[in-house]
C-alpha positions as CSV (number, residue, x, y, z in Angstrom):
1,M,85.7,132.8,76.0
2,P,89.4,132.4,76.7
3,T,92.0,135.2,76.6
4,S,93.2,136.2,73.1
5,A,96.6,134.7,73.9
6,S,95.3,131.3,74.4
7,R,92.2,131.1,72.3
8,A,91.4,128.8,69.6
9,K,91.8,129.6,65.9
10,V,88.3,129.9,64.2
11,A,87.1,129.8,60.8
12,V,83.7,130.8,59.7
13,M,82.4,129.0,56.4
14,I,79.4,130.4,54.6
15,P,78.1,128.7,51.4
16,A,76.1,131.1,49.4
17,Y,74.1,130.9,46.3
18,N,72.6,134.2,44.8
19,E,72.5,135.9,48.2
20,E,73.6,139.4,47.3
21,T,70.9,141.1,49.4
22,S,71.8,139.1,52.6
23,V,75.4,138.0,52.6
24,G,76.9,141.6,53.5
25,L,74.5,141.7,56.4
26,V,75.7,138.3,57.8
27,L,79.3,139.3,57.4
28,E,78.9,142.7,59.0
29,A,77.3,140.9,62.0
30,I,80.0,138.4,62.6
31,P,82.0,139.3,65.8
32,K,85.4,139.6,64.2
33,K,87.2,139.6,67.6
34,W,87.0,135.9,67.7
35,M,87.3,134.9,64.0
36,D,90.7,134.3,62.3
37,Q,89.2,133.5,58.9
38,I,86.0,134.0,57.1
39,V,85.3,132.1,53.8
40,V,82.4,132.5,51.6
41,V,81.9,129.7,49.0
42,D,80.1,131.3,45.9
43,N,78.1,128.2,44.7
44,G,77.6,129.4,41.2
45,S,75.7,132.6,41.9
46,T,74.4,134.5,38.8
47,D,74.2,137.8,40.9
48,T,76.7,139.8,42.8
49,T,77.1,137.6,45.8
50,A,80.8,137.1,45.3
51,K,81.4,140.9,45.0
52,V,79.5,141.7,47.9
53,A,81.3,139.2,50.0
54,Q,84.7,140.5,48.7
55,S,83.7,144.1,49.6
56,S,83.0,142.9,53.1
57,Y,86.5,141.5,53.4
58,A,85.7,137.9,53.1
59,E,87.8,135.3,51.3
60,V,85.5,134.0,48.3
61,V,86.1,130.7,46.9
62,S,84.2,129.7,43.8
63,E,82.5,126.2,43.6
64,P,80.5,126.0,40.3
65,R,79.3,122.5,41.1
66,R,75.9,123.2,42.8
67,G,75.0,121.7,46.0
68,Y,75.2,122.7,49.8
69,G,77.3,119.7,50.7
70,Q,79.7,120.3,47.8
71,A,80.1,124.0,48.8
72,R,80.8,122.9,52.3
73,L,83.5,120.6,51.4
74,T,85.1,123.0,49.1
75,G,85.0,125.6,52.0
76,I,86.7,123.1,54.3
77,A,89.4,122.4,51.9
78,H,90.2,126.3,51.9
79,V,90.4,126.7,55.7
80,K,93.8,127.3,57.1
81,N,95.7,124.2,58.2
82,D,96.1,125.6,61.8
83,T,92.6,126.2,62.3
84,D,90.9,124.8,65.5
85,I,87.3,125.2,65.0
86,V,85.1,125.4,61.8
87,V,81.8,127.1,62.1
88,F,79.2,126.6,59.4
89,M,76.7,129.6,58.8
90,D,74.0,130.3,56.2
91,A,74.3,133.3,54.0
92,D,70.4,134.2,54.1
93,S,70.8,136.2,57.4
94,S,68.4,133.9,59.2
95,D,71.1,133.0,61.7
96,H,72.3,135.4,64.4
97,P,76.1,135.8,64.0
98,E,76.4,137.6,67.3
99,Q,75.6,134.2,68.9
100,L,79.0,132.6,67.7
101,P,80.6,133.0,71.1
102,D,77.7,130.9,72.6
103,L,78.5,128.1,70.1
104,L,82.2,128.3,70.7
105,G,81.9,128.4,74.5
106,P,81.3,124.6,75.0
107,I,84.2,123.8,72.6
108,V,87.0,126.0,74.0
109,E,85.8,126.1,77.6
110,H,84.4,122.7,78.2
111,G,86.2,120.4,75.6
112,A,83.1,119.5,73.4
113,D,84.1,118.2,70.3
114,M,81.0,119.4,68.1
115,V,78.4,121.9,68.9
116,I,75.2,122.0,67.1
117,G,73.0,125.2,67.2
118,S,69.2,124.3,67.6
119,R,66.8,126.6,66.1
120,M,64.0,124.8,67.6
121,L,65.3,125.2,71.2
122,G,66.1,129.0,70.6
123,G,62.8,129.9,69.0
124,A,62.1,130.9,65.7
125,G,60.9,134.6,64.9
126,P,57.7,135.3,62.9
127,G,57.7,133.8,59.4
128,A,61.2,132.2,60.0
129,L,60.0,128.6,59.7
130,L,57.3,127.9,57.2
131,P,54.6,125.3,58.2
132,Q,56.1,122.7,55.7
133,A,59.5,123.3,57.3
134,R,58.3,123.0,60.9
135,W,56.4,119.8,59.8
136,G,59.3,118.3,57.9
137,N,61.6,119.1,60.9
138,R,59.4,117.2,63.4
139,L,59.1,114.3,61.0
140,A,63.0,114.2,60.5
141,C,63.7,114.4,64.2
142,F,61.2,111.7,65.0
143,L,62.9,109.6,62.5
144,M,66.3,110.4,63.8
145,R,65.3,109.3,67.3
146,L,64.4,106.0,65.7
147,I,67.2,105.5,63.3
148,T,69.8,108.0,64.5
149,V,71.9,110.6,62.7
150,E,74.9,109.9,60.6
151,M,77.3,112.7,61.7
152,Q,76.3,112.1,65.3
153,I,76.9,108.3,65.1
154,K,80.3,108.9,63.5
155,A,81.0,111.3,66.5
156,A,79.9,108.8,69.1
157,R,81.9,106.2,67.5
158,M,84.9,108.1,67.7
159,G,84.3,108.9,71.2
160,L,83.7,112.5,70.6
161,S,81.6,114.7,72.7
162,F,78.9,117.0,71.3
163,R,76.5,119.4,72.8
164,E,73.4,121.3,71.5
165,V,73.0,125.2,72.1
166,S,69.9,127.0,71.6
167,V,70.1,129.7,68.9
168,K,67.8,132.2,67.6
169,Y,66.3,132.0,64.0
170,R,64.7,134.8,62.0
171,K,62.9,135.1,58.6
172,R,65.6,134.9,55.9
173,V,66.3,137.6,53.4
174,G,64.8,136.9,50.1
175,V,62.9,133.7,49.0
176,S,64.1,130.3,50.2
177,K,65.5,128.0,47.5
178,I,64.1,125.0,49.6
179,T,61.0,125.9,51.6
180,G,60.0,128.7,49.4
181,T,58.7,126.4,46.6
182,V,56.8,123.2,46.6
183,S,59.4,121.4,44.5
184,G,62.2,122.5,46.7
185,T,60.4,121.4,49.8
186,L,59.8,118.0,48.3
187,R,63.4,117.6,46.9
188,A,64.8,118.6,50.3
189,G,62.4,116.4,52.1
190,W,63.2,113.4,50.0
191,K,67.0,113.8,50.4
192,I,66.6,114.1,54.2
193,L,64.4,111.1,54.5
194,Y,66.6,109.1,52.1
195,T,69.8,110.2,54.1
196,I,68.1,109.1,57.4
197,V,66.9,105.8,56.2
198,K,70.2,105.1,54.5
């Protein structure tokens, strides 16, 4: 990472929905030395997610309209104007915040425009990826190779460079709202397949 005098300004954005048992763990593990802003988007939680995040000194933004994408858009709108890099992270403690410098490195040191943390390359811990998630990921990746990915296409069309960095992945805290239920898995799978085909 560059020296503090010349380093990029970094904002971490964390969408959260009923993550009171995990969001504090995530915020505590973020290496604050490299972060200029930490935003938690409370996506209509009915528990104490917002209170826990505030007690961990994060900026909490409320977005009652449900949906991960909507929460991310709201979070981006709240990020300071002079921010150079925005990092997206889950609130369920499945990610390893201590690896943030590994993701920032290709951008600040090598000029990459976008970095994707690959859980598959990094290796998932026991119970982190359920069978349906592994199968779905393989299917989605196969289809993406055939059809490509919207975000990556846009980056390529704009002439941006992007890299993939291996990241660790562990079993989340609590029950997954997607792979933890059959209906959640089917809904997520349908959305992913629809988006790829579209």
